[in-house]
N, C-alpha and C positions, 0 to 999 in steps of 0.2 A: 175392507174399507169401512163398512158400516160399523163394525166392532171398534175400529180405531176412533171413529167419531164419538161413539158412545163413551169410550174410556176417556177421551179428551174432555167431553162435557162434564163427566163425573169429577175428574180432577180439577177442572176449572171451578166448579161449584164448591168443592171441598177446600179450595185454596182460601176462600173467605173465612173459613173457620179454623184455619191452620196457623199456628204460631211460627213453626219452622219446618221446612222441607229439606231433608238430607238426601243428597245425590252422591253418586260415586264415580261419575265420569263427566268430561267436559260437555259432551253432546247433551246429556240429560240436564246439565246445569243451564245451558242455553235455552232449552225448551221450558224449563221451570220458570226462568226469569221472564218469559213471555206471558206466563199465566198469573204471576203474582209479583209484588214488589221485590226487587233484588235483595233487600235486606232480610227477607224471609227465607232465602235460599242459601243453604250451606253445603259446600262440597267437602267430602272427606275422601281419603285415598283408599277406598274399598274397605275390606274388613281387616286388612293388615296381614302380614305374614311373619312368622317366627323364623328369623334368619338362621338361628342355630339349628333348628329342626331340619331344615331343608338343605343346608350347606354342608355337605359331606366331603371331607378331604380324604378319600380312600386311597391307599397306596395302589400303584398300578397292578400289583400282583392280585389284589382283591378284585379290582375291576375286571381283569382278565378272567379270573375264576368265575365271576358272576356271569360274564358274557357267555362263557362256555356252557354254563348251566342252562342257558336259554338256547343252546344250539348255535351260537354265533362264533364265527372266527374272531380271533383276538384283534386282527388288523382291519376288520370291516368297519366302514363308516356307518353310524347309526343315526337315523332320522326318527323322531318320536312324536306321535300325536296322541294326546290324552283327552278323551271326550266320550260321552254316551253315544252309542251308535244309533243315530236318528237322522231324519232328513235335514234338520237344522245344522248339524255338525258336518255334513257333506263329506263323509269318508269316501264317497264315490268319486269325488274330484281328485282325491289322493291316488286312488286306483288308476284313473285315467292319466294322471301326471306321471305315475310310475312307468307307464308304457313309453312315455317320451324320454324319461331320465335314463332308462336302461339302454337306449340307443347310443348314449354318450358316455355313461359311467357304468361300470360293472361291479365295483367293490363297495356296495352299499346295501343296507336293508332298512325298510320302514317298519316300525313297530306301531301297531294300532292297539291302544290300550283302552278298554271299556267294553261294556255290554249294552244291549238295547234292542229295540224292535227290528232294526236293520241288519242285525248281526249275520243272519243266515244269508240274506241277499248279498251282502258285501263278500262273504266267504265264497259264494257261487261266482261272483264277478271276478274275484282273484283267480279262481280255478279256471274259469272260462278263458281267461287271458294268459294262462300259464305263468302267473306271477308269484307262485309260491316261494320261489327262491328269493324274491325281493321284498315281499310283504309278509310279515308274521302277525297274526291276530292273537294277542295275548289275553284278551278278556279282562276280567276284573283282577287287579293286582293290589297288594298291600305293601309292595316294596318299590314304590315309585321313586323314592329318593335314591335307591341303589341304581335303578335304571337310568335316572337322569345323570348320575355321576359319570357315565360313559357315553352319554348322548352327545352327538356332534352338532345336530341341527334340530330345532323344535318346530312343530307345525301347529297352527290352529286356523282352520279354514271355514269357520261357521258363517251363517247368514246373520245371526244376531248374537250379541253378547252384552254383558253388563260391565264387569271388569274382571276378566278371566284369571282365576287363581292359578290354573295350570301354566299360564304364561309367566306369572310372577315366580312360580317354582322353578321354571327354566332359567329365568333371569338370575336367580340366586346362584344357580350352578354355572353361570357364565356361558349360557347356550344362546347362540344367535337364533332368532325366531322369524319364520315366515308366517304372516298372519293376514287375514282378510282385512281390507280397509273399511272397517265398521267401527261404531262407537265402542268404547272400552279398549279394543285393540289399539286404537290410535293413541290412547293415553299412554300405553306401555311401550309400544314399538314406534320408534322414529325411523322412518324410511332412510336407509343408507347410513344409519348410525349404530343401531344395535339389531338390525334385521331389515326385512323388506315387507311392505304392505302390498297386497295384490287385490284386484277386484274380486267380488264373489263369483263363484261358478266359473273360474278361469284356470283349469288344470294346466294350460300351456304356460301361464305366468308362474304358477307354483313350480312347475318343472324347470323353467328358466332360472329361477333364483336358487333352487336346490342344486342345480348343476354348477352355478357360479360359486356357491359356498362349498360344495364338495371338492372343488378343484383349487380352493384358495384357503389354506390353513391359516395364513396370517390374517386374512379378513375375518375368519371365524373367531380368532383370538381377540382382535380389535373390537368386534361387535360384542363379544362376551364380556370383556372388561367394562365396556360402557354400560351394559345391562346390569351388572352387579352394582356398579356405582349408583345407577339410577334407583334401583330397588332399595338400596341401603339408605339413600337420601330421602325417599318419598313414600315408601310403602311398608316400612317395618311396623310390626304390631304396636311398638312403643309410641310411634308417631301418631298412629290412628287413634289410640287410646287418649293421647293428649288432645287431638282434635275434637274427640267426643266430649272430653272433660270441659273444653272451652265452650262448646255449644250448650251443655247442661248449665254451666255457670252463668252464661248469658241469659238463660231463662229463669235464673234465680233458684235453680235446683241444687241440692247438696250433693257433693261428691266426697266420698270418704275412702280411707285406706283400710284394708282388712287383710291380715296375714301377708303383708308386704305387697299385695296386689290391689290395684285401684278397682273399685266397684262403682259402676255408674248407676 
């Protein structure tokens, strides 16, 4: 609490010397506008995402082969969570949710991608609850796009976020996402339209919506299509570069092209 007050005071003092503050989500935009004139606050849609890089249209045979290389059955439903293993990212809630899900669904697996200080603890929790069949800890991966190509449901259950890139990557691949109802996540996921928002530290709600999506292929498809459309319209790298260009120009700074790419 004390640290929050200190940060707030520092930001308030700096606002008097600041020409423009750039934020990347609606919640931060609201806070910034309470500290300084609204015309000093500019919101951009994150750092942007290269749609071509993350949108893989792999043939089913390749997807099946890759799933098998991870030890997965070709017909198993895949739930993927991408995040560093720490207390903020709350992988422990996914472990607890899995215990509920397996009571109602059997043909699923949760992939935990990432490393971090909680890695050993999460591994022990999985083993203590005999969930090895349902949760696979994959550690660090450099083949995220391939994994997302056959992911059926995405998760991000953090306590805090800015504007999570992992969720945008899932959206590009038409994956419905279950995410915590926090800043950043709320910008990307619209409850009941392209996924579900859940309160923090609520494994029961994570499980409830996982079960709902696992059992409804049509709903997954509808949510996925909405996600792709949203990310194409609002979060492409081209759009974000254009937003940044407009901010620089408004400040009287020069923007020029070099080797067919804009340099700010």
